[in-house]
N, C-alpha and C positions, 0 to 999 in steps of 0.2 A: 451581445453576439457582434462579431465584426465579420466583415466579407463583402465582396462585391454585390452579391444577391440582396445582402441585408440593407445595404446602402441605397438600394433602387425604392426601398420603402421609407428610409430615415436618412436621406442625405444631409450633409453639414456644411461641404465646401463647394465651391465652383465646380470642382471636377465632379463631386458627387452628384451635384444638380444636373450637370450635363448628362452623366450617366442615367440618372433616374428619369430624365426627360427623354433621352434616347431610346432607352430599353423600355421605357413604359408604354412605348407604343406597340411592342411586340409581346410583354410578359402579361399573364394573367396575374394580377397583382393580389388578388384575393386568395388564389390557390398559394401564391408565394408566401403571403403573410400567417396563412394555415400551417404550411410546411416549415417555416422558419419557427413558429410556435412549438410545434411537435419537436423540432430538432433541438431546440433550447431546453426545453422540459427534459427530454431523453438524456442529453448530454449531462445535465444536473444529475439526474438518476445515475448515470453511469460513474460520475465522481462518487456519490455515495456508495455505490457498489463496490468500487476500489477501495474505499475505506472499510467497507463491511467485510471484504475477502483479503485485507491486508496481511500479507504473510508475517509481517513483525507483530502487528496485534494479535493475530491467530496463535503466533507462536507463545506470546506473553501470556493469553487466556489459558493455553493448553499447560504451560508450565505452572500457572497459577493453581489449575484444577489438580495437578500432579502433586505440587508442593501440598495443598491443603488436604489432600487424601492422604499423604504420607504423615503430616501432621497429626490428623485425626486418629490413623492407625497408631502411631506411637503413643498417643494418650490413652486409647482405650487399652493398649498393652500395658502401660504402667499403672493405670487404674485397676485392671485386673490382678496385677502383682501386688499392689496395696492391699486389695480386698483379701487375697490369698495370705498375705502376711498377718492381717488382723485377724483372720479366720484361725490361722495358727496360734496366735497370741492368746486369743480367747479360749481356745481348746487347752493351751498350757495352764491358764488361770484354773480352768476346771481340774485339771490333772493335779495341780498344786493343793487345790481345796480337798481333793480325793486323799492326797498324800497326807494332809494334816489331819483327816478324820481316821486315819489308821491307828490301831493299837500302838505299832512301833513305827516311827517316821524314819523314811529312808532319806536321810539328809544328802547322801550322794546325788540322789535323783532331784531333790529340790534345788541344789546347786546348779545341776545341769539345766533344769528349767530357767532358773534365773539368768545363766550366761545366755541361755537360747533367746530368751525375751530380750535381753540387753542387745544382742546382734540384731534381732529383728527390728528393735527400736532404731537403732543405727541405720538399718537399710531403710526403714519407713523415712526416715528425716531425709536422706539422701535422695530418695525418690520424691519426696514431697518438693524439694527445691528443684529437681529435674522437671517434675510435672509442672510447677508453676511457670519456668522458663518457657517451656514448650506451649503451655495454654496461652501465653502471652504472645508468643509467636504465632499461634493459630488465630487469635484476635486480630493481629495485624494483617495477616494474609488473607483472612476473612473480609476485611475491609477493602482490600486491594482487589480481591476477587470480586466482590459486590460492585465496585466502580467498573471494572471491565466489563460485568455483565451487564450494569445499567447502560454504559456506553453503547454496547452492541444492540440492546433493546431500543435506545433511543433512535440509532441509526436505522432499525428496522421500521420503527413507527414512521420515521421520516421518508424512507422509501416507499412504505404503503401509502402514506398520504399523497406522495408526488405521482406515484403510480395511477391513484384514481383521477388525478388532474390530465395525467397523460392519456388515460382510456378515454377521457372525455373529449379531448383534442383529436384523438385517432377516430372517434365515433363520428366528429363533424365531418370528416373527410372521407367517410366509408361511402363507396359508391361514385365518389367524384373523381375527375381527372388530375392528376398530380403533374401532368407534364405542363409547367409553367411557360414555355416557349411555344406550347400548342403545335408541337411537329417541325418546328422552323429550325433548320440548320444553323446554329449560331455563326458559323465562319462566313456564312454568305453577307453577314452584316458587317464585316470587318473593314472593308474598304470605305463604306459610307460612314462608319463610326468615326474612321481615322481623319476622314475628310472633315467632318463635323468639328473635331477635337482641334483643329487648327486655331480657332479663336479662344481657344482655353490654354494651350500649350504650345509656345511659340517654336522652340527649339525642335527642329525635325526629329533629331536622334532621340531625344528626350521622349518625344512623342511617340515614336515606333516602340521605345521600351515599354512605355506606359500601355500601349496597344497589346503589346505581346504578352504581358503579364497578365492583364485585365481578362483577354480572351482565354488564355490558358486557365486562368482561375475561374471564370464563369462556367467553362466547362467542367471542370472537376467539381465546384460547388453544386451545379445543377445535378450531376451524377449522385454525389454523395447525399445531397438532401432527399433525392427519391429513395436511396438506399437506405438511410437513417430511418425514414418513415416505415420502409417494410420491416426493419429490424425492430422498430418501436413495437410495431404490430405483434410480432413473434413474442416479445418481451411481455406485453400485456396480456397475451393469451396463455403463456406458460408460466410465468414466474409465480412463486409461492412463499409465502412468509415462512413457512415451517423448514423448508430447505435454503434458507438465507437469500430467496430471491435469485437464485444461482440458476442461469439457464446455460449449460456448458456449451451447446453449439453456438451461442452468441458471445462467448468471451471474445475470440478472435475478432470478430467484427465491431465489438466494442472498443477493443483497443485502436483499431484503425479510424474509428470515428474520432476518438479524442486526439490521434496523432494528427489527423487531417485538420482537426479544428486549430490546433496550435500553429500549425505551418499557415493556414489560412489567414490567422490574425495577423501574423507578422508580415505576410506577404502584402495584404490589403493596406495595411498601415505604411509599410515601405513605399509602395507605389504612389500611396497619395503624398507622402514625403517627397518623392521624386517630382511630381507635378508641382507642388507648391514651392520647393526650394531652388528647382532647376529649370522649371517649364518656362520662365520668362527670359532666360538667356538667348540672344541671337545665336544664329547656326554657327557664325565665325568665333564664337567664344570655345576655343579650343578644350579648355580643361572641363567645360560642362559636357561638351560632346565626347570627350574621352571617358568621363564618368558614365555618361549614359551607355556608352558602347560597353563599359564594364558590367552594368547590369545586365545586358543582352548577354555578354560572354558567359557570365555566371548562371544564366537561366538553366543550363542542362545539369548543374549541381542540384539546383532546386528540384528540377523533374526528377533526378535520381534518389531524391529522399521521398518524393511522391511514390516513385515505381517501388522503393523498398517498402513503403506502407501496403502497396497493393498486394505484395507478394508474401504477406506475413503467414498465410495460411500454408504456402509452399514452404516457407522457413520452418514452420513448425514441425514439419515432416523430415525436411532436411537441414540439420542444424549447422553443418559444415557449410552449405551453400549460404545460408543466412550469415554467419560468420565471415566468410570471404567478401560478399557483396557489402556487408558493414565495414570491412576493413578498407575497402577502397574509398567509400565516402569520408571515413576518419582520415585517410591518408590525405585526400585532397583537402579537407578541411584544416589539417596540420599546415599544409602548404600555405593556404589562404591566411591563417593565423600568424605565420611567420612574417608573411609580407604586411599584414596589417600592423604587427608590432613594430616594423621599420617605420611605416608611415606615421604611426602615433609617435615614436621618437622624432620623428622628423618635424611634426607638428609641435611638438613641446619644445623643440630648439629654435623654430623660426617663428612660431606664434603666427602661423598663416591666417589670412583673412580673406579666403576667397569667395566663400558662399554669399556672406552678407553680413549686415551688422549683427554684433553680438556673437558672431560664429567665429571660432578660432579653430577649425578643423578644416582639413584640405578637402577639396571636392574628390579628389583621386580615392580618399579613403573610404567614401560613403558606400560603395558596392560591397566593398570586404566586410565593412561592420553589417550591412544588410543579411549576407548570405551565412556570415558566422553566426549571428543572431538567431538564424533560422535554425542552423544545424544545434546550436546549443539547447534550443527549445526542443528539438527532435530528439536529441540524446537523453536529455532529461526525461522527457515523456516515455523514452523507451524503458527506462528504470522503473516507470510506475506500470508497466504492462503485465497482465495476469498470463499473456501467452510466452511461452519460453520459445526463443527464435535463434539461439545461440548454441554453439559447441564450445563448452569451458575450454576444450584443450586446443581449440583454434584461435579462440580470440577472447577479449574481456570487453564486456558490455555494460550498460547501466544495469541492467535487472542482475547480472552476475555480482557486479559491486555490490549493489544493495543487499544481497544473499551473504555476501562476505561481511558486511556491516553488522547484520543480524546476528551472523554466527560469532562475531567476535565479542558481541555483547554478554555472551554465555560464557566466555572462557574462562572468567573468573569463577564460574560455578564449578570448573573441574576440580576445586580443592574441596568442594563438598562431596559428601557420598551420593552416590546414586541411589534411587529408589531402592533397587535390589540389595545393593550392600546395607543400606539402613536398615532393611527388614532382617537381613541376616544377623547384623550387629545387635539390633534390638532383640531378636529372638534368642541369640546366645546370653544377651544380657538377663532377659527374662529367666530363661532356663536356669542361670547360674544361681539368681536369688532363689527360685523355688528349690532347685537341688540342695543349696546350702541350707535353707530352713528344713528341708526334710532329713536331710543328713544329721542335721543337729538333733532333731526330735528322735530319729533312729538311734543316734548315739546315746540318748537318754533313755533309750528302752521303751520307744513307743511305736505302734503300728499307724501307718497313715491311710486314710482312704483316697478316692480319686479326686475329692475336693479339697485335698490338703489338710484335712482335719485329724487332729490326734484323736483316736477313738479307744485306745487300748493302753492298759499299763504293762500287758505282756511283752515280752521282748528280751533280748541280751542286755544286761548291765554292764558298765566297765567300771 
């Protein structure tokens, strides 16, 4: 787990060490460690839940269920037909025996029975071949179905195991304060924090950028951490294995948690990178100062993504609003991508070496890469959401594209018969066989009972 709050208990760089030392004076580290453990555990469960309720996987299992049911039905239909044909043939043998026992043998009827048996044998052979093919298909589909079911059961077992761990972590916090800043307004520490950071980050503008992102992120992380704990408590109380651990009222909140996690990770690592790569530059280094200003200029774009995440519940009720707001973010990102492409082309032609040894990218390019990487992560995670927040008529978003990809995988199946048409054709096939068998028997002068058995020599002869 990455984030500014996490680094207060697990610092790795000089910048992290300063953060840990400074905020350690005001933070309840024990409460923070417990909340981070809950957040990490529950985020892992959300990942498993998203796999458990993945639309593509669910569609595969549903189609496998249907295909297996169809194959079994076809097998049973053909088997019943074969049994019926065999019964007819046995009855014909009995009739021939009776004919041969008569004082005068009716050879016309004998020949008709022989012809009938021949045609029944042909149908039996044809049906045997079809039955073997379908039985093999059923075995293959059954193995596929078994794997899908086993995968689902494995996920359920994993979720259940992790849910037990999460329950223990939540129980440890039960009744304790989860206000890690103990009622303190974080913004009151801003000036003091920035003054102390002078010894860590020399460039004034870089320092301002780091402070701005740090405090914005700290407030968001603090709020999200307490909300994640509350959501985890509800999940533990309501989730049941028998319904796939699905708690419908938490789906939107779970999506928000994962989206925030993705942005938090990139923002934190990006700000650490600013401090490490640009912090030592003097104030008169115009390229570094311009880059730091670029980070500050683009912070509203990052805030816009955070705001979008906060409004997911609203967008799920107003799809067009979600589409409009998303299009604004995407449009701005497209402009940044275009500018980034220009800078990348410029770097490739000039092999600029401004940042330091081993670097061949321009400092000017860094803030563009920073925010476009955030949007790429944000956009990708939108596609994994279970909450629908777009109007397909208004815009094209990640989760819509995923649905299109899922549907396209089954376009090839349009050439196969639907279950209903298979049933209809199979029924016609069966009826044709039985009717043919019965009509042949009747042509030979025999009556047929409801089981398809020849029971009498009475009837018209031809």
